[in-house]
C-alpha positions, -999 to 999 in steps of 0.1 A, spaced: 485 -369 -265 478 -353 -299 507 -331 -311 497 -296 -324 512 -302 -359 493 -333 -366 459 -318 -375 475 -293 -399 494 -320 -417 464 -342 -420 445 -313 -436 473 -308 -461 473 -344 -470 435 -346 -474 434 -314 -495 460 -331 -518 438 -362 -520 464 -382 -501 447 -407 -478 460 -409 -442 457 -442 -424 464 -450 -388 480 -482 -376 488 -485 -340 492 -510 -311 468 -490 -289 432 -498 -281 408 -493 -309 387 -468 -289 417 -447 -282 427 -448 -319 393 -438 -331 393 -409 -306 426 -396 -319 415 -401 -355 385 -378 -349 405 -353 -330 430 -348 -358 402 -348 -384 414 -380 -401 378 -390 -396 353 -362 -401 326 -352 -376 298 -365 -399 317 -396 -412 305 -430 -400 328 -455 -385 321 -492 -392 339 -518 -371 350 -550 -388 348 -578 -363 358 -613 -371 351 -644 -351 375 -675 -354 362 -708 -365 348 -730 -338 336 -764 -351 309 -770 -362 308 -733 -369 329 -715 -395 347 -682 -391 323 -652 -391 327 -617 -403 304 -589 -390 301 -552 -396 287 -528 -370 286 -490 -366 310 -478 -338 283 -456 -322 253 -480 -326 258 -517 -327 222 -524 -334 217 -501 -364 218 -518 -398 249 -512 -419 242 -501 -455 277 -492 -467 289 -528 -466 266 -555 -481 257 -579 -466 259 -563 -432 262 -596 -412 280 -623 -430 292 -658 -434 280 -680 -406 263 -703 -431 282 -736 -434 280 -737 -472 296 -703 -477 333 -708 -484 342 -678 -505 319 -649 -494 319 -616 -511 311 -581 -498 301 -550 -517 320 -519 -505 299 -489 -515 312 -453 -519 305 -428 -492 318 -408 -462 325 -438 -439 356 -455 -425 364 -491 -416 382 -498 -384 395 -532 -372 418 -548 -346 448 -570 -352 428 -600 -340 402 -595 -367 429 -588 -392 445 -622 -385 412 -640 -389 404 -623 -421 439 -632 -435 435 -668 -426 398 -673 -436 389 -645 -460 421 -633 -476 403 -623 -508 385 -596 -489 416 -578 -477 419 -556 -508 384 -543 -503 389 -537 -466 422 -518 -468 407 -494 -495 382 -481 -470 401 -489 -438 413 -459 -418 420 -471 -383 439 -504 -376 444 -509 -338 461 -535 -316 484 -544 -345 516 -563 -339 548 -553 -357 543 -581 -383 507 -571 -389 518 -535 -395 541 -547 -422 514 -569 -437 491 -538 -439 517 -518 -458 522 -547 -482 484 -551 -487 481 -514 -495 509 -517 -520 493 -547 -537 461 -527 -545 483 -500 -562 490 -474 -534 523 -457 -530 528 -460 -492 547 -437 -469 551 -448 -433 559 -428 -401 571 -446 -370 591 -439 -339 597 -473 -323 612 -507 -328 577 -522 -334 575 -500 -366 607 -512 -382 590 -539 -404 565 -515 -417 591 -487 -423 612 -511 -443 582 -524 -463 569 -490 -472 580 -471 -503 591 -442 -481 597 -448 -445 602 -419 -421 616 -425 -386 606 -400 -360 632 -412 -337 670 -417 -339 667 -450 -321 659 -484 -336 634 -472 -362 660 -450 -379 680 -480 -389 651 -495 -409 639 -463 -426 657 -443 -454 646 -410 -438 649 -397 -403 632 -366 -390 649 -344 -364 615 -333 -352 593 -359 -335 561 -351 -354 547 -357 -388 553 -322 -401 581 -336 -423 557 -356 -444 545 -328 -468 582 -317 -471 593 -351 -482 564 -353 -507 574 -320 -522 611 -330 -524 601 -363 -540 579 -347 -566 604 -320 -574 632 -346 -578 612 -368 -602 600 -338 -623 635 -325 -625 649 -359 -635 623 -364 -662 627 -328 -675 665 -332 -677 661 -365 -695 636 -350 -720 660 -320 -726 689 -343 -734 666 -363 -757 657 -332 -776 693 -322 -779 702 -356 -792 675 -357 -817 685 -322 -829 722 -331 -832 713 -361 -853 695 -340 -880 713 -328 -911 729 -294 -907 709 -279 -935 676 -287 -918 688 -275 -883 702 -241 -891 669 -225 -900 653 -235 -867 682 -226 -844 671 -190 -838 635 -201 -831 647 -228 -808 669 -204 -788 641 -179 -785 618 -206 -772 644 -218 -747 651 -183 -734 614 -175 -730 607 -208 -713 637 -204 -689 627 -169 -680 591 -178 -672 599 -209 -653 626 -193 -632 603 -164 -622 575 -185 -609 569 -189 -572 565 -222 -554 531 -236 -548 515 -227 -514 501 -262 -509 504 -297 -522 487 -301 -555 462 -329 -562 476 -339 -597 505 -363 -594 537 -358 -613 543 -380 -644 557 -414 -633 566 -429 -667 591 -416 -693 575 -437 -720 541 -419 -719 533 -402 -752 531 -367 -737 566 -371 -724 584 -381 -756 604 -352 -771 612 -354 -808 
């Protein structure tokens, strides 16, 4: 059953250009239905099923792509659309095009892809939205694969089968005070995902405050190391700037929604150095 807070949170994440991904142990049809109900998959977005067949000598492993609503219609977003039954094809490649579509796959196909086509996993996880029938180990593997392509991954889970993924994620949120709370650094008192935007806001505020404090101390250190004769003339101007900046920043209201631009993540960037 879809909780009433889920759709609102998904909209907040999408508006902030944060991509939601579903990984579950349920049936893939159930997962796709829930993903559409909460607008994780748009009404006009296409869903492409990734189906892998294990190797059966003399045939090699095969990877196929089909539309979820029409198995016979030709797939254009992933090229080639039917792939890799040729015996001479050892390292096949696929071209993932841009567009409003989502990849969905089961844990069985995931395992076959990991064993026979591991070089394709980065391309699949970039457009993958629904991962169904995943075991606890496969959930952790998915989180690690997303991290390897450069994503900062947050994970929500409420059961013992989510412990591995919660521990592997950059920020794990347990929606239960049972087994999952032991493996995750954060535990929500409410058993829904409404805590996710709050955690993102707190994290962004913490990193911006930390970097701002560091830059302020760096500016004070650089000023204190200057000769007294060169500093005295600029003290009144510096104080005026400090008071005006403090007044403006303290009178601003908080943002009504998550912003798309990310906070600065590196103190060594040129725009962050204070001299």
